C-alpha positions in Angstrom: 161.8 78.7 80.1 163.0 78.7 76.3 160.5 77.2 74.0 162.2 75.1 71.0 160.3 74.0 67.4 161.3 70.8 66.0 160.7 70.6 62.3 161.8 67.0 61.6 163.3 66.3 58.3 162.9 67.9 55.0 161.9 64.8 53.0 162.4 64.8 49.2 160.0 67.0 47.5 159.5 69.4 50.3 159.1 73.0 49.2 161.5 75.3 50.6 158.7 77.6 51.6 157.5 75.2 54.1 159.8 75.2 56.6 160.6 78.8 56.1 156.7 79.9 56.8 157.0 77.4 59.9 160.2 79.2 61.2 158.8 82.7 60.7 155.6 81.6 62.7 157.3 80.2 65.6 159.6 82.9 65.6 156.3 85.5 65.5 154.8 83.4 68.3 158.2 83.9 70.5 159.8 80.4 70.1 163.5 80.8 71.0 164.9 78.0 68.5 164.0 76.0 65.6 165.6 72.5 65.1 166.0 70.7 61.9 167.0 66.8 61.8 169.8 65.1 59.4 169.6 61.4 58.5 170.6 59.5 55.3 169.1 61.3 51.9 168.0 64.5 54.1 170.3 67.7 54.6 169.8 70.0 57.5 172.7 72.3 56.6 170.3 73.9 53.6 167.5 74.0 55.4 168.8 75.8 58.2 170.6 78.0 55.7 167.2 78.9 54.3 165.9 79.7 57.5 168.9 81.7 58.4 168.3 84.1 55.6 164.8 84.5 56.5 164.2 85.2 59.9 165.3 87.6 62.1 166.2 86.2 65.9 165.2 82.9 66.4 168.4 80.4 67.1 169.0 77.5 64.8 170.1 73.9 65.4 170.4 70.4 64.3 169.8 67.2 65.9 
């Protein structure tokens, strides 16, 4: 079984440290993937770029 972690939207004013800390903890706990959402006014590519640079093995996705 694979376990993923959904972070939702990075709302305006969200510190970049918040999703990084969440993804690092999910990775430490053995989650297989971390997911970020994108909608009007939010950008998942930036968040996923931060996560890719600060995690080692967790898979990243958007949706």
